[in-house]
C-alpha positions in Angstrom: 8.0 -30.3 -4.7 7.3 -33.5 -3.2 4.0 -33.8 -1.3 4.4 -34.2 2.4 0.8 -34.2 3.7 -1.5 -37.2 4.0 -5.2 -37.4 3.4 -6.2 -37.2 7.1 -3.8 -34.2 7.5 -5.4 -32.4 4.6 -9.1 -33.0 5.4 -8.4 -31.8 9.1 -6.8 -28.5 7.8 -9.6 -28.0 5.4 -12.3 -28.6 8.0 -10.5 -26.1 10.4 -10.2 -23.5 7.6 -14.1 -23.9 6.9 -14.9 -23.6 10.6 -12.6 -20.4 11.0 -14.3 -18.9 8.0 -17.8 -19.7 9.1 -17.0 -18.1 12.6 -15.7 -15.0 11.0 -18.5 -14.7 8.5 -21.1 -15.2 11.5 -19.4 -12.4 13.3 -18.4 -14.6 16.3 -14.8 -13.8 15.7 -14.1 -10.2 15.5 -11.1 -7.8 15.5 -7.5 -8.8 15.5 -8.2 -12.5 16.4 -10.4 -12.8 13.3 -7.7 -11.3 11.1 -5.0 -13.7 12.5 -7.2 -16.7 12.3 -8.4 -15.7 8.8 -4.7 -15.7 7.7 -4.2 -19.2 9.4 -7.3 -20.4 7.6 -6.2 -19.2 4.3 -2.7 -20.9 4.9 -4.5 -24.1 6.0 -6.7 -24.1 2.8 -3.7 -23.4 0.5 -1.4 -26.2 2.0 -4.2 -28.7 2.0 -4.9 -28.0 -1.7 -1.4 -28.2 -2.7 -0.4 -31.0 -0.3 2.9 -29.5 0.9 3.3 -27.9 4.2 6.6 -25.6 4.1 6.7 -25.9 8.0 7.2 -29.7 7.7 10.1 -29.4 5.4 12.9 -28.4 7.9 11.9 -31.2 10.3 11.4 -33.7 7.5 7.9 -34.4 8.6 5.8 -36.5 6.2 2.2 -37.3 7.1 1.7 -39.1 3.8 1.7 -42.7 2.9 5.1 -44.3 3.0 6.6 -45.7 -0.2 
């Protein structure tokens, strides 16, 4: 699969995932909201590590460098 995420996009997603994880671990987020945001954080982390966002594909969004 061709990468469709740029460096800034990947860094922002990683930072967001870390912040959400910290809020869950410290107990600031609890219950259903913690579960939902935890799933979002995992998705953010996975997509930032792989460099491909499946949600960008149907819209042909590419935040990476142009060739």
